[in-house]
C-alpha positions in Angstrom: 5.4 5.1 16.0 8.9 6.3 14.9 10.3 5.1 11.6 14.0 4.2 11.4 15.7 6.6 8.8 18.7 4.3 8.4 16.5 1.3 7.5 14.6 3.5 4.9 17.9 4.6 3.4 19.1 1.0 3.1 15.7 0.0 1.7 15.7 2.7 -1.0 19.3 1.9 -1.9 18.3 -1.7 -2.6 15.6 -0.7 -5.0 16.3 -0.6 -8.7 15.9 2.7 -10.5 12.6 1.5 -11.9 11.2 0.5 -8.5 12.5 3.7 -6.9 10.8 5.8 -9.5 7.6 3.9 -9.0 7.3 5.1 -5.3 4.6 7.8 -4.9 6.4 10.5 -2.9 3.0 11.9 -1.8 2.3 8.7 0.1 5.4 8.9 2.2 5.7 10.1 5.8 8.0 13.1 6.3 11.1 11.1 7.2 10.6 8.7 4.3 10.3 11.7 1.9 13.6 13.0 3.0 15.3 9.6 2.6 13.6 9.1 -0.8 14.7 12.6 -2.0 18.3 11.9 -0.9 18.4 8.6 -2.8 17.0 10.2 -6.0 19.6 12.9 -5.7 22.4 10.4 -5.2 21.4 8.6 -8.4 20.9 11.7 -10.4 17.2 11.1 -10.9 14.7 13.9 -11.1 11.0 14.6 -11.2 10.9 14.5 -15.0 12.5 11.0 -15.0 9.9 9.8 -12.4 7.0 11.3 -14.4 8.1 9.5 -17.6 8.5 6.2 -15.8 5.0 6.5 -14.2 3.5 7.2 -17.6 4.9 3.9 -18.9 3.0 2.0 -16.2 3.7 0.3 -12.8 6.6 -1.9 -12.2 6.5 -5.3 -10.6 7.5 -5.8 -7.0 11.3 -5.3 -6.4 11.5 -8.4 -4.4 13.0 -11.4 -6.2 13.5 -13.9 -3.4 10.4 -15.7 -2.1 9.9 -16.2 1.6 10.5 -19.5 3.2 7.7 -22.2 3.5 4.5 -21.5 5.4 5.8 -22.9 8.8 8.8 -20.6 8.7 7.1 -17.5 7.4 6.4 -15.8 10.7 10.0 -16.2 11.9 11.5 -14.8 8.7 9.3 -11.7 8.3 10.1 -8.4 9.9 8.8 -4.9 10.4 10.0 -1.6 8.9 12.8 -1.3 11.5 14.4 -4.4 10.1 14.2 -6.3 13.4 13.6 -10.0 13.1 11.6 -10.1 16.3 7.9 -9.2 16.4 7.4 -5.4 16.8 6.1 -4.1 20.0 3.1 -2.5 18.4 1.4 -5.8 17.4 -1.1 -5.7 20.2 -2.5 -2.4 18.8 -2.0 -3.4 15.2 -4.6 -3.0 12.4 -5.0 -5.6 9.6 -5.0 -3.9 6.2 -4.9 -7.0 4.0 -5.3 -10.7 4.4 -5.1 -13.9 2.3 -5.6 -17.6 2.8 -2.3 -19.3 3.9 -3.2 -22.6 2.2 -0.4 -22.1 -0.4 2.2 -20.4 1.8 2.9 -16.7 1.7 1.0 -15.3 -1.3 2.8 -12.8 -3.6 0.1 -10.2 -2.9 1.1 -10.0 0.8 4.8 -9.7 -0.1 4.0 -7.0 -2.6 1.8 -5.1 -0.1 4.6 -5.3 2.5 7.1 -3.9 -0.1 4.7 -1.1 -1.0 4.2 -0.1 2.7 7.8 -0.3 3.6 8.7 1.9 0.6 6.2 4.4 1.9 7.9 4.4 5.3 5.0 2.6 7.0 5.8 0.0 9.6 4.4 -3.4 8.7 4.5 -7.0 9.6 3.3 -10.3 8.0 1.5 -12.4 10.6 0.4 -16.0 10.2 -3.0 -16.0 11.9 -5.0 -19.0 13.1 -8.6 -18.8 12.1 -11.1 -19.6 14.9 -14.3 -21.4 14.1 -13.7 -21.1 10.3 -16.7 -21.8 8.0 -14.2 -23.6 5.8 -12.6 -26.4 7.8 -9.8 -26.8 5.3 -8.7 -23.2 5.8 -7.1 -23.0 9.2 -4.7 -20.0 8.8 -4.4 -16.8 6.9 -1.6 -14.3 6.3 -2.4 -10.8 7.6 -0.5 -7.6 6.7 -0.4 -5.6 9.9 0.4 -2.0 10.6 0.3 0.1 13.7 -3.2 1.3 14.4 -2.4 5.0 13.9 -1.1 4.1 10.4 -4.1 2.2 9.2 -5.8 4.9 7.2 -2.6 5.9 5.5 -1.7 2.3 4.8 -5.1 1.5 3.3 -4.8 4.6 1.1 -1.3 3.6 -0.1 -2.3 0.1 -0.9 -5.4 1.3 -2.8 -3.3 3.7 -4.9 -0.4 1.4 -5.6 -2.2 -2.0 -6.0 -6.0 -2.0 -6.1 -6.8 1.2 -8.1 -4.5 0.1 -11.0 -6.4 -3.2 -11.1 -9.8 -1.5 -11.1 -8.6 0.8 -13.8 -7.5 -2.1 -16.0 -10.8 -3.9 -15.5 -12.7 -0.7 -16.2 -10.8 -0.1 -19.5 -11.5 -3.7 -20.6 -15.2 -3.2 -19.8 -15.4 0.0 -21.7 -13.7 -1.4 -24.8 -16.4 -4.1 -25.0 -19.2 -1.6 -25.1 -21.0 -0.2 -28.1 -21.0 3.5 -28.8 -24.5 3.8 -27.3 -23.6 1.8 -24.2 -20.4 3.9 -23.7 -22.4 7.1 -23.8 -24.8 5.7 -21.2 -22.1 4.6 -18.7 -20.2 7.3 -16.9 -17.7 7.0 -14.0 -20.1 8.7 -11.6 -22.9 6.3 -12.6 -20.7 3.2 -12.4 -18.8 4.2 -9.2 -21.3 6.5 -7.6 -20.6 4.9 -4.2 -17.0 5.9 -4.3 -17.8 9.5 -5.4 -20.3 9.7 -2.5 -17.8 8.4 0.0 -15.2 10.9 -1.1 -17.7 13.8 -0.8 -18.8 12.6 2.6 -15.4 12.2 4.1 -14.2 15.5 2.7 -17.3 17.3 4.1 -16.8 15.7 7.5 -13.2 16.7 7.6 -13.8 20.3 6.5 -16.6 20.7 9.0 -14.4 19.4 11.9 -11.6 21.7 10.9 -14.1 24.6 10.8 -15.5 23.6 14.2 -12.0 23.9 15.7 -11.3 27.1 13.9 -8.6 25.5 11.8 -7.8 25.9 8.1 -7.1 22.7 6.1 -3.6 22.4 4.7 -3.3 22.1 0.9 -2.4 18.5 -0.3 
């Protein structure tokens, strides 16, 4: 799946300085990194400015205009190429996020789309009819779709940009409520042992597959 460089340039140009500095360059595909660097250079921004901005905390989504009502949502959404029609990769798409469509397009979906587009990942908001729903009153949901070969990268980008900050905030609130003795008894590895285990397993599997092929892993 090729990403349109011109669309990315226009997308970064529309972002405020704050929103542009919020983008994590490491999450971008190669062509998006090039467009991102060019926009930073054009504005006279540098790595030190970006680091200072990130230390102050994440910015809100750069979008200011809500999407149209629920019935019009599918027609008004687009993919990363900027085309209004449905992208050709939908048949092989992967869903990386979904929310009930009862109240129209939820802000979380719009924010996820903005994050993915800023990372140079093709995405599309799809109004999906739920079959044999256990909740009869819920008939549709909004799905954030990406090409299948982008699913792992898209999930990682969303976790870093949206979900991990939320988990961090909840964790901080939890820790603040603990006594000194309780704080000493609770460690990140104890509280999130499953995540540590998952990271160790996927890292081991990757390194073993690289070794099996006689390849050397590239540094991050």
